[in-house]
C-alpha positions as a Python dict, from the first residue, in 0.01 Angstrom:
ca = {
    (1, 'X'): (0, 0, 0),
    (2, 'X'): (162, 65, -337),
    (3, 'X'): (533, 64, -414),
    (4, 'X'): (559, 439, -362),
    (5, 'X'): (687, 563, -31),
    (6, 'X'): (507, 854, 123),
    (7, 'X'): (704, 1108, 316),
    (8, 'X'): (491, 1276, 577),
    (9, 'X'): (479, 1653, 556),
    (10, 'X'): (586, 1843, 867),
    (11, 'X'): (302, 2003, 1060),
    (12, 'X'): (433, 2355, 1001),
    (13, 'X'): (477, 2312, 623),
    (14, 'X'): (209, 2484, 418),
    (15, 'X'): (168, 2337, 74),
    (16, 'X'): (115, 2571, -217),
    (17, 'X'): (-230, 2433, -293),
    (18, 'X'): (-345, 2524, 60),
    (19, 'X'): (-198, 2874, 68),
    (20, 'X'): (-423, 3161, -12),
    (21, 'X'): (-262, 3467, -162),
    (22, 'X'): (-413, 3786, -35),
    (23, 'X'): (-394, 4089, -258),
    (24, 'X'): (-266, 4311, 23),
    (25, 'X'): (28, 4078, 76),
    (26, 'X'): (122, 4119, -288),
    (27, 'X'): (84, 4496, -277),
    (28, 'X'): (301, 4525, 35),
    (29, 'X'): (568, 4305, -124),
    (30, 'X'): (572, 4520, -438),
    (31, 'X'): (592, 4836, -225),
    (32, 'X'): (884, 4695, -25),
    (33, 'X'): (1061, 4592, -346),
    (34, 'X'): (1011, 4940, -495),
    (35, 'X'): (1147, 5104, -179),
    (36, 'X'): (1459, 4886, -190),
    (37, 'X'): (1507, 4961, -559),
    (38, 'X'): (1473, 5338, -503),
    (39, 'X'): (1723, 5325, -218),
    (40, 'X'): (1968, 5137, -440),
    (41, 'X'): (1919, 5395, -715),
    (42, 'X'): (1985, 5683, -472),
    (43, 'X'): (2302, 5514, -343),
    (44, 'X'): (2424, 5452, -697),
    (45, 'X'): (2367, 5816, -790),
    (46, 'X'): (2546, 5944, -480),
    (47, 'X'): (2844, 5719, -544),
    (48, 'X'): (2858, 5817, -911),
    (49, 'X'): (2868, 6186, -816),
    (50, 'X'): (3146, 6131, -562),
    (51, 'X'): (3348, 5915, -804),
    (52, 'X'): (3317, 6178, -1078),
    (53, 'X'): (3424, 6452, -837),
    (54, 'X'): (3727, 6246, -739),
    (55, 'X'): (3815, 6185, -1104),
    (56, 'X'): (3807, 6559, -1177),
    (57, 'X'): (4067, 6639, -911),
    (58, 'X'): (4410, 6745, -1030),
    (59, 'X'): (4713, 6545, -927),
    (60, 'X'): (4534, 6213, -892),
    (61, 'X'): (4779, 5922, -939),
    (62, 'X'): (4716, 5705, -1246),
    (63, 'X'): (4656, 5392, -1036),
    (64, 'X'): (4384, 5571, -836),
    (65, 'X'): (4232, 5708, -1156),
    (66, 'X'): (4215, 5356, -1306),
    (67, 'X'): (4058, 5220, -988),
    (68, 'X'): (3795, 5495, -983),
    (69, 'X'): (3713, 5437, -1350),
    (70, 'X'): (3669, 5065, -1278),
    (71, 'X'): (3436, 5154, -992),
    (72, 'X'): (3231, 5384, -1215),
    (73, 'X'): (3192, 5116, -1483),
    (74, 'X'): (3102, 4851, -1224),
    (75, 'X'): (2849, 5089, -1071),
    (76, 'X'): (2684, 5141, -1410),
    (77, 'X'): (2645, 4764, -1452),
    (78, 'X'): (2526, 4693, -1097),
    (79, 'X'): (2169, 4568, -1090),
    (80, 'X'): (2148, 4481, -724),
    (81, 'X'): (2303, 4559, -392),
    (82, 'X'): (2491, 4231, -403),
    (83, 'X'): (2660, 4304, -737),
    (84, 'X'): (3034, 4268, -712),
    (85, 'X'): (3308, 4424, -913),
    (86, 'X'): (3524, 4196, -1128),
    (87, 'X'): (3843, 4087, -956),
}
């Protein structure tokens, strides 16, 4: 035995060299990703419309207006569902 220690692989672990990628798996993953992206885009659009409608109201306090403008700018920069606004 050489100086290298061998760590046994768990029985349930599938090494990359033994995994076979099936084209349907890839296609389903891309489809799921596209569906999530479209849902995010729809949510962003709906929020942008509601924020703009709120900004156009008369008599909105300046603090609320500033908060809504910050939300609109953060929404424009959001690239994922997990994007957070700056604190």
